[in-house]
N, C-alpha and C positions, 0 to 999 in steps of 0.2 A: 394187162399190168404184169401178171404173173409171167407170161411168155417172154415179155421184155426184159424182166428180172432175170429170168433163166438164161435168156441169150447173152445179157451182159455178164452174168456169172461165168458162162462157158467161155466167152472172150477173155475174161480175166484169167481164168484158169489156163487157157492155151498160152497166154502171154507169159505167166508164171513159168510154165513148162519150158517154153522157148528160152526165156531168160535163165532158168537153172541149167539147161543144156549149154548155153553159150558160156556161162560162167564156169561150167565143168571143163569145156573144151579150152578155155582161156587158161585155166588153172593148169590144166594138162600141157599145153603148150609153154607155159611159164616154167614148169617143172623140167620139161624136156630141154629147154634152152638152158636153164640153170645147170642140169646134168652135163650138158654138151659143154659148157663153160668150165665146170669142175674138171670134166675128163681131159679137155684141152689143156687146162693149166697143169694137171697132174702129169698127163702124159708128155714126153719130150717132142 
């Protein structure tokens, strides 16, 4: 039972890590796109 619980915990931790990384990359991409839009609108 303990091993099973530990395995499940490891899986959830890994999922959380991947989710956090994905959200970070998504936020970065959104920021980059927003910056590009702003730069494009500002620059002639």
